[in-house]
C-alpha positions in Angstrom: -7.0 -21.1 8.0 -6.8 -18.9 5.0 -4.0 -19.5 2.5 -2.8 -17.1 -0.2 -3.1 -18.3 -3.8 -0.6 -17.3 -6.4 -1.2 -18.0 -10.1 1.4 -17.7 -12.9 0.8 -17.9 -16.6 3.1 -19.3 -19.3 1.5 -19.2 -22.8 -2.0 -20.6 -22.4 -1.3 -22.5 -19.2 -1.7 -21.3 -15.6 0.1 -22.8 -12.6 -1.1 -22.4 -9.0 1.0 -22.2 -5.9 0.2 -21.7 -2.2 1.8 -18.5 -1.0 4.6 -18.9 1.6 4.2 -17.5 5.1 6.7 -16.5 7.8 7.1 -19.1 10.6 4.0 -19.2 12.8 1.9 -17.0 10.4 -1.6 -17.8 9.1 -4.6 -16.3 7.4 -2.7 -14.6 4.6 -4.7 -12.0 2.6 -3.1 -10.9 -0.7 -4.3 -7.6 -2.0 -2.1 -6.7 -5.0 0.6 -8.0 -7.4 2.9 -6.3 -9.8 5.8 -7.4 -12.1 8.7 -5.4 -13.4 9.6 -8.1 -15.9 8.7 -11.6 -16.9 10.9 -13.0 -14.2 10.5 -10.4 -11.4 7.2 -10.0 -9.5 6.0 -9.0 -6.1 2.8 -9.4 -4.2 1.6 -7.6 -1.1 -0.9 -8.0 1.7 -1.2 -8.9 5.4 -1.1 -12.0 7.6 -1.9 -13.0 11.1 1.2 -13.4 13.2 1.7 -16.0 16.0 1.1 -13.1 18.4 -2.4 -12.7 17.1 -2.1 -9.4 15.1 -2.1 -8.6 11.4 1.2 -7.5 9.9 2.2 -6.4 6.4 3.8 -9.0 4.1 5.7 -8.8 0.8 6.2 -11.8 -1.4 8.8 -11.8 -4.2 9.2 -14.1 -7.2 12.4 -14.5 -9.3 11.1 -16.7 -12.1 10.6 -20.0 -10.3 9.7 -19.7 -6.6 8.0 -17.2 -4.3 9.7 -16.0 -1.1 8.1 -14.3 1.9 9.5 -11.2 3.5 7.9 -9.6 6.6 7.9 -5.8 6.2 9.6 -3.7 8.8 6.9 -1.4 10.1 7.3 2.2 11.5 8.5 2.5 15.1 5.3 4.2 16.2 3.1 1.3 15.2 0.8 -0.1 17.9 2.2 -3.6 18.3 -1.2 -5.0 19.2 -3.0 -3.5 16.2 -3.3 -3.9 12.5 -0.8 -3.2 9.7 -1.3 -4.2 6.1 -0.8 -3.3 2.5 -3.5 -2.6 -0.1 -1.8 -1.8 -3.4 1.6 -2.3 -5.1 3.4 -0.9 -8.1 6.8 -2.1 -9.6 8.7 -0.1 -12.2 10.9 -1.6 -15.0 14.0 -1.1 -12.8 12.7 -3.7 -10.3 12.0 -1.1 -7.6 8.6 -1.5 -6.0 6.4 0.7 -3.8 3.4 -0.6 -1.7 0.9 1.4 0.2 -1.5 0.6 3.1 -2.1 1.6 6.6 -1.6 0.9 10.3 -2.6 2.2 13.7 0.0 4.0 15.9 0.4 3.9 19.6 -2.2 6.7 20.1 -4.8 4.8 18.1 -4.6 7.1 15.1 -4.8 5.6 11.6 -1.6 6.3 9.6 -0.8 5.7 6.0 2.0 3.1 5.3 4.6 3.5 2.5 6.9 0.5 1.8 9.6 0.6 -0.9 12.4 -1.8 -2.0 13.0 -5.0 -3.9 13.9 -8.6 -3.3 14.5 -9.1 0.4 15.3 -5.5 1.2 12.3 -3.2 2.2 11.9 -0.1 4.2 8.7 1.3 5.6 7.6 4.9 6.6 4.6 6.8 7.8 2.9 8.6 5.0 2.8 12.4 5.3 -0.5 14.2 5.4 -1.7 17.6 4.1 -1.7 20.7 6.3 -4.9 20.8 8.2 -5.2 17.1 8.8 -7.1 16.1 12.0 -5.3 14.5 15.0 -6.6 11.0 14.2 -5.8 11.4 10.5 -7.5 8.0 9.6 -5.4 7.8 6.5 -6.4 5.0 4.0 -4.1 4.6 1.0 -5.8 2.7 -1.8 -3.6 2.8 -4.9 -0.1 3.5 -6.1 1.6 3.9 -9.5 5.3 4.3 -10.3 7.3 5.0 -13.4 11.0 4.5 -12.6 11.4 6.3 -9.3 8.5 8.7 -9.9 5.4 7.6 -7.9 1.9 8.7 -7.0 -0.4 7.3 -4.3 -4.0 8.2 -3.5 -6.6 7.6 -0.8 -8.4 9.5 1.9 -8.0 11.1 5.3 -9.8 13.1 7.9 -9.3 16.8 8.2 -9.5 18.9 11.4 -13.3 19.2 11.0 -13.5 15.4 10.6 -14.5 15.7 7.0 -13.2 12.9 4.7 -10.9 14.3 2.1 -8.9 12.9 -0.8 -5.2 12.6 -0.4 -2.6 12.8 -3.2 1.0 11.7 -2.5 3.9 12.1 -4.9 7.4 11.0 -4.4 10.3 8.8 -5.2 9.5 5.8 -3.0 11.7 7.2 -0.1 10.7 10.9 0.0 7.0 12.0 -0.3 4.8 15.1 -0.2 1.1 15.2 0.4 -1.7 17.5 -0.8 -5.5 17.5 -0.5 -7.2 16.4 -3.6 -9.0 19.4 -5.2 -12.8 19.3 -5.5 -15.3 21.1 -7.7 -16.7 24.4 -6.2 -20.1 22.8 -5.6 -18.7 19.9 -3.5 -20.3 19.5 -0.1 -18.5 18.3 3.1 -18.3 14.5 3.3 -20.2 14.5 6.7 -23.2 15.5 4.6 -22.6 13.4 1.5 -20.6 10.3 2.5 -17.1 9.1 1.6 -14.9 11.4 -0.4 -11.5 10.3 -1.7 -9.4 9.0 -4.5 -9.5 5.2 -5.0 -7.2 4.6 -8.0 -4.2 6.2 -9.8 -2.3 5.4 -12.9 0.9 7.1 -14.3 1.8 6.4 -17.9 4.9 8.6 -17.6 6.9 10.2 -14.9 4.9 13.0 -13.3 2.0 12.4 -15.6 -0.8 10.7 -13.6 -4.6 10.4 -13.5 -6.6 9.6 -10.4 -10.2 8.8 -9.8 
């Protein structure tokens, strides 16, 4: 069984801890960690439930111990399929936003947006740009927040099943989506391979760079 590993540093010394899991959970995979202060941190990922499916999980730290918090997932999630978180950002206010993905009841891949702090989290399906294909196949790879101003990036399939970059901006609870612009000489991803944005950083509100 896979266990999540958490490491904390104080001065020159590192301390290890096994990540907690919800009752009956196993095979924890942690994908991202962020801290809003020296005593407030969060980590995100996915774990295998007792029902045999992967669900998203948030861990929070308040200076001494880690606590596990199962994430409420959108109502249209396929309960026999996967849901997980890939990236996390926490602002100085203590508010955090995590991104990931899940499959809905039609089998379509949807983007997952989770926001909150402590033991209180909400989840929503990520919007997609106009012209997205029916299956969408949204993969959100990175998120960055300054206060309540956030940006998230990844990729999705358009109506022609070309992979496109997706750029999301919002407050953690309200989001808008646009297709990432490309140079004039860019060719469709069906001819060239994956197209998307894999990382984003925002040094100030509404000032971001993605790659």
